[in-house]
N, C-alpha and C positions, 0 to 999 in steps of 0.2 A: 411569546414575549422576547424581545430583543435586548440583550444585555451587552453593554460596552464597558469594559474595565476602566478605561481612562477618563470615563464621565460618572459623575455622581447621579446625574439626572438626565437621561436622554431627551426627555419631554422638554425640560428647561432649555437644553442645548438647541434644539430644533426651533423651538418658538423663539428663542433669542436670535437665531440667524435670520429667520423669516422676518422679524421685526426690525432687524438691523437693515435688511434690504428695503423694507418700507420706509424706514426712517431716512435712509440715504436717498431714496427716490423723492420724498417730500422736501428734502433739503436741496437737491441738486437739480431737479427738473425745472426748466425755465419758465414754462407756461403752466405752473400748477394751479394757479387761479387767474382767471381773466376777469377784470372788473373794471368799472368805469373811472376809478380813482387813478389819477397820474401822480407822478413823484413831485410835481410843482404845486399841487393842491394840498397844503398841510404837512408836507414832508413825508419821510419814509414810513413813520410809525402808522399812517393812515391806510397804507396799502394792505389789502386782505392778504396777499402772499406772505408777508412778513410773519404773521401770526401762524400760518401753516408751516413755514420754515422753522419757527421757533419750536413747534411741536415735534417736527422732524428732528431737529438737534437734540431735544429731550428724549425722543424715542430712541435715537442712536446711543446716547449716553446709558440709558436704562437697559437696552438690549445688550451692550457690551458688558455691563456689569452682570446681567443674567448669564451670559455665555461664559464669563470668567468664573462665576460662582458654581457653574455647573461641571466644571473640570475637577477631576479627582486627583488632586495634587499628591496625595498621600498613598495613592494606589490601594486604598482599603477595598475590602470585598463588599461593602455596603454601596451597591449601586442600584438605581431604579431603571428598568428597562423602559422601552417605549410602549405606551399605551394610549390609545385615542379612543374616546367614547363620543360617538355622535348620537346624541339624544334628539328627540322630536323637537324640543325647545331651541336647541342650538340650530338645527336645519331651518326652522321657521324663523328664527332671529336673523339668520343670514339671508334667507329669501325675502323677507320683509324690508330689510335695509337696502337690498338691491332694488326692489320695487320703489321704495322710497326715493332713492336716487334717480330712477327713471321718471318718476311722476313729480318730482319737485319743480321743475320748470313748467310743465303743462298745467298743473293743478294749483301750484303755488305753495309757499311756505306754510301759511296757516292751516290749510286743510290738510295737506299731506303729513305735517309734523304732528298735528292733533291726531290723525288717524293712526299713525305709527305709535305714538306714545299711548294711545288708548289700547291698541292691539297688544303691544308688548306688556303693559300693565296688567291688563286682564289675563294674558297667557300666564304671566308669572305669578299672579294672585291665585289662579287655578291651580298651579303647580304646587304652591305652598299649602293649599287646602288638601292635597293628596292625589291630585292628578285624575287619572281615568276613572277610577272607581267612585269618586265623590260626585255628588250632584253638581250641576253647573252653578255659576256664581249667582248670587242673589241679586235682585234689583239694586239694594242698597250698595253691594260691592261695585256694581257696574257704574252706579252714580258717583261713588267715590273715585273711581278710576277716571271717569269723565271729567270731574271737577279738577282732579290733579293734572290731568292732560291739558286742560284749559289754562291752568295756572302756569304749567310748564312752558307752553307756547307763548304766553304773555311775558314771562320772565326772559326766555330766550330772545323774543323780539325786542324787548327794552334794552338788554345788554348789547345785542349786536346791531340792531337798527338805529337806536337812539344814542347809546353811549359810544360805540366803536364806529358808528356811521358805516356799517357794512350793508351793501344792497342785499335784500332778501327778495327772491322771486315772488312776483305778485300772482303769477299764473297766466298761461295763455288763453285758457277757456274763458276766463271772465273778462279779458280785455276786449 
């Protein structure tokens, strides 16, 4: 375990710096979102990139706070070294998000979002039950996860497609 005296928490510092980079990227990259909406149709607030940039600015602010809070200004001996635990759930979540991003255009928003939400919900429900040593989820638990996933897709669709007028991919395979 690595300990650095000028930091209270090395983990917070590293995560803060990484998220600062992501926030700067979201805020400054010119073509972060390509969409059919132009500036002339409804003004700047209907452009999808505005919301991504707002999240980027919020991420920059929060990550700067995190970095500043991780610095050990009093030089006390209470420091947390760097420790990273890669669990099966963390790895599967990352892989499933990458797969979701790759399948969103060809499969479409509804199917890919439903499958992602169902998979993640079932995986974390199983983890809460005790993980590997416990029996698989019951039919009732999977049904609850499926209903939750359907409701989640409907709510996200209503918010983005109907309220914010953001284009959600329909899917190339079904076109």
